[in-house]
C-alpha positions in Angstrom: 19.9 6.9 9.1 19.2 10.6 9.5 15.4 10.4 10.3 15.0 14.2 10.4 16.4 14.6 6.9 14.2 11.6 5.7 11.0 13.3 6.8 12.1 16.9 5.6 13.2 15.4 2.2 9.8 13.6 1.9 8.0 16.8 2.8 9.9 19.0 0.5 9.4 16.5 -2.3 5.7 16.5 -1.7 5.5 20.1 -1.7 7.4 20.4 -4.9 5.4 17.9 -6.7 2.2 19.8 -6.3 3.2 23.5 -5.8 2.7 25.2 -9.2 1.6 21.9 -10.6 -2.0 21.8 -9.3 -3.0 19.9 -12.3 -1.4 16.8 -10.8 -3.4 17.3 -7.6 -6.6 17.5 -9.6 -5.9 14.3 -11.6 -5.3 12.7 -8.1 -8.5 13.9 -6.7 -10.6 12.7 -9.7 -8.9 9.4 -9.8 -9.9 9.1 -6.1 -13.4 10.1 -6.5 -15.2 6.8 -7.5 -14.7 5.1 -4.2 -15.5 8.3 -2.3 -18.9 8.6 -4.1 -20.1 5.1 -3.0 -21.4 6.5 0.2 -23.9 8.8 -1.8 -25.7 6.0 -3.6 -26.5 4.3 -0.3 -29.3 5.6 1.9 -29.0 3.8 5.3 -32.5 5.2 6.3 -34.2 3.1 3.5 -32.1 0.1 3.6 -32.0 -0.4 7.4 -35.3 -0.8 9.3 -34.3 -1.5 12.9 -32.4 -4.9 12.6 -34.0 -5.5 9.2 -32.0 -5.1 6.1 -34.0 -4.4 2.8 -31.3 -5.9 0.3 -33.6 -5.3 -2.7 -33.2 -1.3 -1.9 -29.4 -1.7 -2.3 -28.3 0.0 -5.6 -26.0 -2.9 -6.6 -25.5 -1.6 -10.1 -24.5 1.8 -9.0 -22.1 0.5 -6.3 -20.5 -2.1 -8.7 -20.0 0.7 -11.4 -18.2 2.9 -8.9 -16.2 0.1 -7.3 -15.0 -1.1 -11.0 -14.1 2.5 -11.8 -12.3 3.1 -8.5 -10.2 -0.1 -9.0 -9.3 1.1 -12.5 -8.5 4.4 -11.2 -6.4 3.0 -8.5 -4.1 1.4 -11.2 -3.2 4.8 -12.5 -2.3 6.0 -8.8 -0.2 2.8 -8.1 1.6 3.5 -11.5 2.4 7.0 -10.4 3.9 5.8 -7.2 6.1 3.4 -9.2 7.5 6.3 -11.0 8.3 7.9 -7.5 9.9 4.6 -6.5 12.2 4.8 -9.5 13.6 8.0 -7.9 12.2 10.5 -10.4 13.0 14.1 -9.1 11.2 16.3 -9.3 7.7 14.8 -8.9 6.5 13.0 -12.1 3.7 14.2 -14.3 0.8 12.0 -15.2 1.9 11.2 -18.8 2.2 8.0 -20.7 -1.1 6.7 -19.4 -1.0 3.3 -20.9 2.5 2.6 -19.1 1.2 4.2 -15.9 -1.8 1.8 -16.0 0.4 -1.3 -16.7 2.9 -0.4 -14.0 0.1 0.0 -11.5 -1.2 -3.4 -12.4 2.1 -5.0 -12.0 2.9 -3.4 -8.6 -0.3 -4.4 -7.3 0.4 -7.9 -8.3 3.7 -7.7 -6.7 2.0 -6.6 -3.5 -0.9 -9.2 -3.8 1.5 -12.0 -4.0 3.4 -11.1 -1.0 0.2 -11.3 1.0 -1.3 -14.3 -0.9 0.2 -16.9 1.6 -1.6 -15.0 4.4 -4.8 -15.0 2.6 -4.7 -18.7 1.9 -3.9 -19.3 5.6 -6.9 -17.1 6.5 -9.2 -18.9 4.2 -7.9 -22.3 5.9 -8.6 -20.8 9.3 -12.1 -19.9 8.3 -12.7 -23.4 7.0 -11.4 -24.9 10.4 -13.6 -22.5 12.4 -16.8 -22.8 10.5 -16.4 -26.5 9.5 -15.3 -27.9 12.9 -15.7 -25.7 16.0 -19.3 -24.8 15.5 -22.3 -27.3 15.6 -23.5 -28.4 12.1 -20.2 -27.4 10.6 -18.4 -29.4 7.7 -16.7 -31.6 10.2 -19.2 -32.4 12.8 -17.5 -33.8 16.0 -14.2 -32.5 15.2 -14.5 -29.5 17.6 -11.8 -31.3 19.5 -8.6 -30.3 21.1 -6.5 -31.3 18.0 -8.8 -29.2 15.6 -8.6 -26.2 18.1 -4.7 -26.7 18.1 -4.5 -26.8 14.4 -6.7 -23.6 14.2 -4.5 -21.9 16.6 -1.2 -22.9 14.7 -2.8 -21.6 11.4 -3.7 -18.3 13.1 -0.1 -17.9 14.4 1.3 -19.0 11.1 -0.9 -16.4 9.3 0.4 -13.6 11.8 3.9 -14.5 11.3 3.4 -14.5 7.3 1.6 -11.0 7.5 4.4 -9.4 9.6 7.0 -10.7 7.2 5.0 -9.6 4.1 4.6 -6.3 5.7 8.2 -5.8 6.4 9.1 -6.9 2.8 6.3 -5.9 0.5 7.2 -2.1 -0.2 10.9 -2.8 -0.6 9.9 -5.6 -3.1 7.5 -3.1 -4.9 10.3 -0.6 -5.1 12.9 -3.3 -6.3 10.3 -4.1 -9.0 10.2 -0.3 -10.0 13.9 -0.2 -10.2 14.4 -3.5 -12.0 11.2 -3.3 -14.0 11.1 -7.2 -13.3 8.2 -8.4 -11.2 10.3 -11.6 -10.3 12.8 -9.1 -8.7 9.9 -7.8 -6.5 9.5 -11.3 -4.8 13.3 -12.0 -4.7 13.6 -12.7 -0.9 17.3 -12.9 -0.6 18.0 -9.7 -2.5 15.4 -7.7 -0.5 16.8 -9.1 2.7 20.3 -7.8 1.7 18.6 -4.3 1.1 17.2 -4.5 4.7 20.4 -5.6 6.2 22.3 -2.6 4.6 19.5 -0.3 5.9 19.9 -1.8 9.3 16.9 -3.7 10.8 16.8 -1.2 13.7 16.7 1.7 11.4 14.1 0.2 9.2 11.8 -0.6 12.1 12.3 3.0 13.4 11.5 4.2 10.0 8.3 2.2 9.9 7.2 3.2 13.4 7.8 7.1 12.5 5.6 6.6 9.3 2.9 4.9 11.3 3.0 7.8 13.8 2.8 10.4 10.9 -0.1 8.4 9.2 -1.9 8.3 12.6 -1.4 12.1 13.1 -2.7 12.7 9.6 -5.8 10.5 10.1 -6.6 12.5 13.4 -6.3 15.9 11.5 -8.4 14.7 8.6 -11.1 13.1 10.8 -11.9 16.5 12.4 -13.4 18.3 9.4 -14.5 15.0 7.9 -17.5 14.8 10.4 -19.1 17.9 8.8 -22.2 16.9 7.2 -22.3 17.0 3.2 -18.9 18.6 2.8 -16.6 17.0 5.2 -15.8 14.1 2.9 -14.1 16.5 0.5 -11.3 17.0 3.0 -9.9 13.5 3.0 -10.1 13.3 -0.8 -8.3 16.6 -1.1 -5.5 15.8 1.2 -5.0 12.2 0.1 -2.6 12.9 -2.8 -0.2 14.7 -0.5 -0.1 11.7 1.8 0.3 9.3 -1.0 3.2 11.1 -2.6 4.8 11.7 1.0 4.7 7.9 1.7 6.0 6.9 -1.7 9.0 9.3 -1.6 9.6 8.2 2.2 10.0 4.5 1.3 12.1 5.3 -1.7 14.5 7.3 0.4 14.6 4.3 2.9 15.3 1.9 0.1 18.1 3.9 -1.3 19.7 3.8 2.1 20.2 0.1 1.2 21.2 0.1 -2.0 24.8 -1.0 -3.1 26.6 2.1 -4.2 28.0 2.0 -7.8 31.4 0.6 -8.0 34.0 3.4 -8.4 36.2 2.9 -11.5 39.8 2.6 -10.5 42.0 5.5 -11.2 44.4 5.0 -14.1 48.0 4.3 -13.1 50.2 7.5 -13.2 52.5 7.3 -16.3 56.2 7.1 -15.4 58.4 9.7 -17.0 60.8 8.5 -19.6 
């Protein structure tokens, strides 16, 4: 896998998606605003007095409205990434809003199901810890080596499941986008075949590179973000570029593991009579 080409292609795709199409960027920003505005409805100076928390002063209604609006808006952004996953070139427009919304819900369900086993194991771990390892828990007297061992095994199991899900989830999301079948997004054997054709070493290197890029991006964004009142605008303004870059990046990685279409055999040469 040519990693330099992978990064350059993703950067070029991101540039072409927004250059001359700033309406797409503006829509992205507007869709990301609800979550960003939550901080402005909370006044820490009023809510916190020393170690005391004045729960009655928290504007739960405003927070709930912004969170709900943010979740609904996130489905449109997720649906947009689905179109990138399908290999749309150049970058797609925000059209067909109903299908955009539905695709966003579907891909989020695909992602959620991949992490559902880890979530369930995490809940079981909480039950074990709160119920047996602390005085007055649900299972008093069970703070014993067997229970501690059980909690440790559940924790290790959750970590293993999280690692597997993290390796498979995006390839599963892209497979869903390509096949338009949610079931295909969870087909472990098919996704394993894609990863094998990519090459596990290549895939791990690609993930490490992406993490490095994301960390570098976070450092750059965090610098102006500390500016009072206006610093929050920078992350909101730059988020669309990172979203498109990552979606295109993973799309190219996925395509490296696709089975090339079979070449039709050439017709036999006709013999002269």
